[in-house]
C-alpha positions in Angstrom: 144.0 86.7 127.9 146.4 87.7 125.4 145.4 90.8 123.4 143.6 90.4 120.4 145.8 90.2 116.8 146.4 93.0 115.2 143.4 94.1 112.5 144.2 93.9 108.7 145.5 96.8 106.8 143.6 99.4 107.6 143.0 102.7 105.1 144.3 105.6 106.7 142.3 107.4 106.8 138.6 106.9 108.5 135.9 107.2 105.7 132.9 108.8 107.0 129.4 107.1 106.8 127.5 107.2 104.4 125.3 110.1 104.1 121.2 109.5 102.4 120.7 112.1 100.8 117.1 112.3 99.7 115.4 115.4 98.0 112.5 117.7 98.5 109.2 116.9 97.3 105.9 118.1 97.3 104.0 115.9 95.3 103.5 114.0 98.7 99.7 112.8 98.7 99.4 114.6 102.8 100.2 117.6 101.9 97.5 118.5 99.7 98.9 121.8 97.7 95.9 123.1 95.8 96.5 124.2 92.3 96.7 127.4 90.9 93.5 129.1 89.7 93.3 129.4 86.1 92.7 133.5 85.4 89.6 133.9 83.4 90.9 136.0 81.5 93.8 133.3 79.9 90.9 130.8 80.6 88.7 132.7 78.0 91.8 132.6 75.7 92.7 129.5 75.8 95.5 130.5 77.1 97.4 126.5 78.5 100.7 125.7 79.0 103.5 124.7 81.5 105.3 127.0 83.8 108.4 125.2 86.0 109.5 127.0 89.0 112.2 126.8 90.4 111.4 126.6 94.7 114.8 126.6 97.3 112.8 124.6 100.4 114.1 125.0 103.8 114.2 122.9 106.4 111.0 123.1 107.5 109.4 122.4 104.3 108.0 126.0 103.8 109.4 127.5 100.5 112.4 130.1 100.9 111.8 131.1 97.5 110.4 130.7 94.1 111.5 131.8 90.7 110.8 131.3 87.0 112.7 128.5 85.8 110.3 128.1 82.6 107.7 130.6 81.4 104.8 129.1 80.5 104.7 131.7 77.3 101.8 133.7 79.6 102.5 136.0 82.6 99.0 135.4 84.4 99.7 131.6 84.3 103.6 132.2 84.7 102.1 135.1 88.1 99.4 132.4 89.7 101.5 129.8 89.2 104.3 131.2 91.3 102.4 133.0 94.0 100.3 129.5 94.8 102.9 128.1 95.4 105.4 131.1 97.6 101.8 131.8 99.4 100.1 128.2 99.9 102.2 125.4 98.9 104.2 123.1 102.1 106.8 121.0 101.2 108.7 117.7 102.6 112.2 118.8 103.1 115.4 117.2 101.6 117.1 115.2 103.8 120.7 114.8 104.4 121.8 112.0 107.0 118.7 111.7 108.3 118.0 115.7 109.3 116.0 118.0 107.4 117.5 120.1 105.1 117.2 123.4 102.4 117.6 121.4 98.8 116.5 123.5 95.2 112.9 121.9 93.8 111.7 122.1 90.1 108.0 122.7 90.7 105.9 121.7 86.7 102.7 123.4 86.7 100.4 122.0 84.2 97.8 124.6 83.3 95.5 122.8 80.8 91.5 123.8 79.7 89.2 121.0 80.2 
């Protein structure tokens, strides 16, 4: 058998395989992340607002760092949200090339009086 003909012009450097990335998630139903408790004094004063937290999610899905990205305008609401996410929440870690990796995600938490 004759050797196969040389391949048509190929790029000089091989291209890396496409790495599919997915961001970290906090909203998957099975995570059962609890809502932060509404601070009673804030409820009495009618304080409402949305806290945005910047969370560094580890490859294991645990929050490694939680910081305030945008205040609700009320320190008590901000603290309640931060403590609950830091201590009780779990995340679906980000994926890169099929492997879990650490990533940042913004988590909005709304406090509304019912």
